[in-house]
FIVEXLO-224665 format. One record per residue: residue number from 1; x, y, z of N, C-alpha, C in turn. Coordinates in Angstrom, 3 decimals. Layout:
N
R   num        n_x        n_y        n_z       ca_x       ca_y       ca_z        c_x        c_y        c_z
R   NUM          X          Y          Z          X          Y          Z          X          Y          Z
...
***
This chain:
137
R   num        n_x        n_y        n_z       ca_x       ca_y       ca_z        c_x        c_y        c_z
R     1    -25.459     18.602    -28.418    -24.333     18.895    -27.591    -23.215     17.874    -27.880
R     2    -21.974     18.338    -28.090    -20.835     17.457    -28.308    -20.409     16.818    -27.000
R     3    -20.036     15.536    -27.088    -19.516     14.826    -25.920    -18.017     15.115    -25.826
R     4    -17.542     15.245    -24.615    -16.133     15.458    -24.406    -15.755     14.906    -23.013
R     5    -14.444     14.764    -22.817    -13.956     14.277    -21.518    -12.928     15.201    -20.981
R     6    -12.638     15.075    -19.680    -11.592     15.838    -19.027    -10.642     14.836    -18.426
R     7     -9.349     15.108    -18.476     -8.395     14.253    -17.806     -7.383     15.117    -17.057
R     8     -6.747     14.494    -16.074     -5.690     15.141    -15.342     -4.350     14.775    -15.932
R     9     -3.264     15.318    -15.399     -1.936     15.052    -15.952     -1.580     13.540    -15.922
R    10     -2.119     12.785    -14.938     -1.788     11.383    -14.881     -2.728     10.527    -15.745
R    11     -3.614     11.192    -16.520     -4.515     10.475    -17.430     -5.806     10.021    -16.831
R    12     -6.068     10.296    -15.568     -7.291      9.875    -14.913     -8.347     10.945    -15.049
R    13     -9.572     10.554    -14.914    -10.673     11.519    -14.937    -10.750     12.238    -13.599
R    14    -10.960     13.559    -13.639    -11.079     14.273    -12.372    -12.324     13.842    -11.572
R    15    -13.264     13.202    -12.255    -14.455     12.735    -11.602    -14.384     11.284    -11.198
R    16    -13.200     10.700    -11.352    -13.047      9.282    -10.986    -13.323      9.064     -9.511
R    17    -13.817      7.878     -9.187    -14.178      7.539     -7.816    -12.903      7.186     -7.029
R    18    -12.773      7.768     -5.860    -11.641      7.442     -4.974    -12.188      6.670     -3.798
R    19    -11.509      5.605     -3.452    -11.880      4.758     -2.290    -10.707      4.644     -1.337
R    20    -11.022      4.550     -0.062     -9.979      4.294      0.939    -10.150      2.852      1.404
R    21     -9.031      2.158      1.461     -9.022      0.774      1.964     -8.055      0.706      3.116
R    22     -8.529      0.259      4.272     -7.678      0.135      5.437     -7.526     -1.345      5.827
R    23     -6.309     -1.712      6.173     -5.998     -3.067      6.579     -5.345     -2.967      7.947
R    24     -5.815     -3.764      8.874     -5.277     -3.734     10.244     -4.808     -5.138     10.648
R    25     -3.577     -5.167     11.167     -3.086     -6.388     11.827     -3.126     -6.048     13.326
R    26     -4.117     -6.555     14.031     -4.334     -6.139     15.426     -3.347     -6.769     16.385
R    27     -3.300     -6.184     17.590     -2.532     -6.717     18.693     -1.103     -7.060     18.275
R    28     -0.653     -8.251     18.550      0.740     -8.644     18.220      0.861     -9.316     16.861
R    29     -0.214     -9.327     16.055     -0.149     -9.972     14.726      0.982     -9.419     13.826
R    30      1.306     -8.109     13.901      2.375     -7.596     13.047      3.781     -8.158     13.368
R    31      3.932     -8.804     14.511      5.220     -9.369     14.881      5.503    -10.715     14.255
R    32      4.525    -11.188     13.433      4.660    -12.478     12.760      4.645    -12.260     11.237
R    33      5.758    -12.632     10.552      5.869    -12.421      9.124      4.761    -13.066      8.307
R    34      4.265    -14.198      8.747      3.216    -14.930      8.041      1.904    -14.125      7.947
R    35      1.751    -13.077      8.735      0.508    -12.280      8.727      0.521    -11.173      7.680
R    36      1.629    -11.029      6.968      1.701    -10.021      5.885      1.411    -10.715      4.581
R    37      0.939     -9.994      3.588      0.650    -10.583      2.298     -0.226     -9.702      1.463
R    38     -1.011    -10.293      0.580     -1.867     -9.572     -0.383     -2.984     -8.859      0.399
R    39     -3.165     -7.588      0.078     -4.184     -6.790      0.763     -5.229     -6.155     -0.193
R    40     -4.960     -6.213     -1.507     -5.862     -5.598     -2.476     -5.730     -6.264     -3.814
R    41     -6.853     -6.497     -4.501     -6.875     -7.009     -5.861     -7.634     -6.018     -6.716
R    42     -7.055     -5.548     -7.806     -7.689     -4.599     -8.673     -8.781     -5.308     -9.498
R    43    -10.024     -4.903     -9.319    -11.129     -5.480    -10.065    -11.420     -4.714    -11.355
R    44    -10.712     -3.592    -11.485    -10.761     -2.804    -12.723     -9.564     -1.862    -12.691
R    45     -9.187     -1.246    -13.783     -8.019     -0.336    -13.773     -8.154      0.779    -12.696
R    46     -7.042      1.060    -12.074     -7.051      2.077    -11.013     -5.648      2.581    -10.770
R    47     -5.535      3.623     -9.966     -4.253      4.165     -9.553     -4.154      4.164     -8.039
R    48     -2.972      3.828     -7.520     -2.708      3.990     -6.096     -2.262      5.438     -5.915
R    49     -3.029      6.211     -5.184     -2.756      7.628     -5.008     -2.012      7.984     -3.759
R    50     -2.205      7.204     -2.685     -1.541      7.507     -1.418     -1.552      6.287     -0.513
R    51     -0.569      6.232      0.386     -0.459      5.162      1.375     -0.033      5.771      2.700
R    52     -0.703      5.378      3.781     -0.305      5.795      5.136     -0.207      4.586      6.045
R    53      0.586      4.720      7.097      0.770      3.630      8.042      0.883      4.175      9.453
R    54      0.347      3.414     10.436      0.518      3.741     11.813      0.570      2.439     12.602
R    55      1.303      2.438     13.701      1.392      1.244     14.577      1.283      1.722     16.030
R    56      0.750      0.857     16.896      0.550      1.231     18.280      1.755      0.955     19.162
R    57      2.597     -0.001     18.766      3.837     -0.329     19.469      4.968     -0.444     18.452
R    58      6.025      0.304     18.652      7.129      0.296     17.721      7.948     -0.990     17.850
R    59      8.501     -1.414     16.728      9.396     -2.571     16.714     10.671     -2.268     17.496
R    60     11.257     -3.334     18.032     12.454     -3.154     18.882     13.768     -3.306     18.103
R    61     13.685     -3.578     16.839     14.911     -3.688     16.025     14.770     -2.727     14.863
R    62     14.943     -3.185     13.628     14.864     -2.314     12.455     13.835     -2.774     11.446
R    63     12.613     -3.084     11.846     11.666     -3.560     10.870     11.176     -2.434      9.966
R    64     10.892     -2.776      8.711     10.319     -1.821      7.778      9.179     -2.506      7.014
R    65      8.418     -1.685      6.310      7.259     -2.193      5.569      7.228     -1.535      4.187
R    66      7.150     -2.325      3.144      7.012     -1.848      1.792      5.623     -2.230      1.260
R    67      5.196     -1.528      0.251      4.010     -1.912     -0.526      4.548     -2.390     -1.859
R    68      4.014     -3.478     -2.326      4.514     -4.144     -3.538      3.373     -4.436     -4.496
R    69      3.569     -4.196     -5.794      2.544     -4.610     -6.778      2.971     -5.954     -7.353
R    70      1.997     -6.860     -7.407      2.186     -8.172     -7.980      1.355     -8.286     -9.231
R    71      1.925     -8.839    -10.320      1.220     -9.004    -11.567      1.263    -10.466    -11.972
R    72      0.233    -10.887    -12.726      0.247    -12.280    -13.232      0.349    -13.260    -12.086
R    73      1.358    -14.137    -12.144      1.535    -15.159    -11.119      2.647    -14.843    -10.129
R    74      3.051    -13.537    -10.087      4.123    -13.183     -9.141      3.707    -13.457     -7.714
R    75      4.617    -14.002     -6.956      4.381    -14.285     -5.526      4.868    -13.097     -4.708
R    76      4.374    -12.946     -3.479      4.899    -11.892     -2.618      6.408    -11.955     -2.541
R    77      7.061    -10.771     -2.486      8.494    -10.596     -2.475      9.114    -10.692     -3.893
R    78      8.272    -10.843     -4.923      8.777    -10.912     -6.279      8.236     -9.800     -7.180
R    79      7.515     -8.851     -6.565      6.850     -7.820     -7.354      7.621     -6.522     -7.451
R    80      6.904     -5.447     -7.784      7.479     -4.119     -7.938      7.253     -3.298     -6.673
R    81      8.325     -2.765     -6.125      8.249     -1.911     -4.915      7.581     -0.599     -5.321
R    82      6.673     -0.106     -4.442      5.934      1.126     -4.756      6.255      2.321     -3.865
R    83      6.989      2.117     -2.761      7.360      3.235     -1.942      8.812      3.616     -2.133
R    84      9.097      4.898     -2.266     10.459      5.371     -2.413     11.303      4.987     -1.218
R    85     10.689      5.060     -0.035     11.346      4.676      1.241     10.351      3.864      2.037
R    86     10.774      2.703      2.493      9.876      1.850      3.289      9.482      2.529      4.568
R    87      8.269      2.151      5.054      7.841      2.652      6.367      8.737      2.091      7.448
R    88      9.102      2.931      8.392      9.933      2.537      9.531      9.029      2.053     10.674
R    89      8.998      0.755     10.900      8.103      0.177     11.926      8.701      0.287     13.329
R    90      9.907      0.868     13.451     10.508      1.144     14.746     10.339      2.620     15.079
R    91      9.677      3.379     14.219      9.420      4.805     14.484      8.461      4.964     15.655
R    92      8.349      6.172     16.114      7.502      6.486     17.281      6.099      5.946     17.083
R    93      5.589      5.257     18.101      4.216      4.674     18.059      3.183      5.752     17.945
R    94      2.054      5.387     17.331      0.905      6.249     17.178      1.145      7.504     16.349
R    95      2.144      7.461     15.477      2.487      8.566     14.611      2.261      8.120     13.155
R    96      1.361      8.782     12.462      1.046      8.410     11.076      2.208      8.751     10.203
R    97      2.596      7.742      9.377      3.614      7.972      8.356      2.916      7.949      7.001
R    98      3.271      8.886      6.130      2.757      8.931      4.753      3.809      8.528      3.805
R    99      3.520      7.565      2.950      4.538      7.069      2.036      4.666      7.917      0.794
R   100      5.910      8.030      0.297      6.178      8.682     -0.979      6.146      7.584     -2.069
R   101      5.226      7.670     -2.983      5.039      6.600     -3.969      5.990      6.786     -5.183
R   102      6.404      5.646     -5.679      7.075      5.591     -7.004      5.914      5.413     -8.010
R   103      5.636      6.393     -8.856      4.461      6.294     -9.719      4.569      5.159    -10.735
R   104      3.480      4.469    -10.924      3.359      3.450    -11.956      2.769      4.126    -13.205
R   105      3.492      4.160    -14.303      3.012      4.898    -15.473      1.631      4.378    -15.987
R   106      1.368      3.109    -15.793      0.115      2.538    -16.280     -0.850      2.280    -15.171
R   107     -0.513      2.584    -13.925     -1.417      2.322    -12.801     -1.527      0.837    -12.566
R   108     -2.618      0.424    -11.928     -2.868     -0.990    -11.678     -3.876     -1.504    -12.706
R   109     -3.626     -2.648    -13.249     -4.491     -3.274    -14.234     -5.387     -4.332    -13.572
R   110     -6.430     -4.715    -14.220     -7.319     -5.778    -13.750     -6.485     -6.966    -13.301
R   111     -6.660     -7.415    -12.071     -5.931     -8.560    -11.554     -4.629     -8.278    -10.861
R   112     -4.115     -7.040    -10.991     -2.903     -6.675    -10.232     -3.284     -6.701     -8.747
R   113     -2.280     -7.028     -7.910     -2.517     -7.116     -6.453     -1.502     -6.238     -5.725
R   114     -1.922     -5.744     -4.572     -1.027     -5.003     -3.696     -0.731     -5.879     -2.472
R   115      0.494     -5.836     -2.024      0.977     -6.756     -1.007      1.768     -5.942      0.058
R   116      1.588     -6.318      1.322      2.428     -5.787      2.406      3.690     -6.633      2.449
R   117      4.836     -5.998      2.312      6.104     -6.701      2.312      6.912     -6.288      3.551
R   118      7.011     -7.253      4.509      7.802     -6.939      5.722      9.255     -7.185      5.465
R   119     10.093     -6.370      6.114     11.556     -6.459      5.912     12.189     -6.335      7.297
R   120     13.098     -7.233      7.608     13.818     -7.130      8.877     13.134     -7.957      9.971
R   121     13.605     -7.714     11.202     13.092     -8.446     12.358     11.891     -7.687     12.925
R   122     10.779     -8.387     13.057      9.502     -7.787     13.433      9.253     -7.744     14.956
R   123     10.233     -8.043     15.764     10.067     -8.157     17.197      9.393     -6.918     17.810
R   124      8.359     -7.165     18.608      7.652     -6.173     19.428      6.619     -5.318     18.702
R   125      6.646     -5.237     17.374      5.689     -4.394     16.684      4.245     -4.862     16.939
R   126      3.335     -3.956     17.170      1.945     -4.288     17.420      1.010     -3.230     16.826
R   127     -0.221     -3.644     16.580     -1.278     -2.742     16.167     -0.990     -1.974     14.904
R   128     -0.774     -2.658     13.774     -0.391     -2.030     12.526     -1.655     -1.776     11.664
R   129     -1.774     -0.562     11.155     -2.858     -0.241     10.196     -2.228      0.473      9.018
R   130     -2.650     -0.001      7.796     -2.212      0.609      6.533     -3.477      1.056      5.795
R   131     -3.451      2.311      5.303     -4.603      2.810      4.507     -4.100      3.155      3.105
R   132     -4.828      2.661      2.113     -4.567      2.903      0.708     -5.632      3.835      0.183
R   133     -5.200      4.801     -0.641     -6.161      5.616     -1.366     -6.087      5.135     -2.815
R   134     -7.196      4.623     -3.321     -7.281      4.044     -4.672     -8.208      4.901     -5.504
R   135     -7.748      5.286     -6.707     -8.595      6.029     -7.619     -8.941      5.147     -8.789
R   136    -10.235      4.860     -8.951    -10.678      4.011    -10.035    -10.895      4.853    -11.326
R   137    -10.579      4.257    -12.416    -10.698      4.957    -13.711    -12.122      4.771    -14.239
***
């Protein structure tokens, strides 16, 4: 029997393992900028397939949240933005937002990191959860 492989349009195997990773900043932790940062380290090549966000208390000003890829020695706020539009943390509480991703042509490489990047004034935001869908190659 000849060996063969199957791939999808983005170059991944249709049988690749998909994992969900959820990060929660409980209670009033999301109102403090120091609580945001690196949330995922790629231990092997993978693709970020989807991102969702929900919060239990909306921010009282104009806070937003981006997902950022960091490579090499890049520090938070110096990486590549991955959402076409940042999550609105002043949006209606308890409403799941789904992010529209800017596709990375090469996906995530070994050692790449994903980071929560807060933008604006975080006053009043509470109970933040972000879920990542990661597809391993």
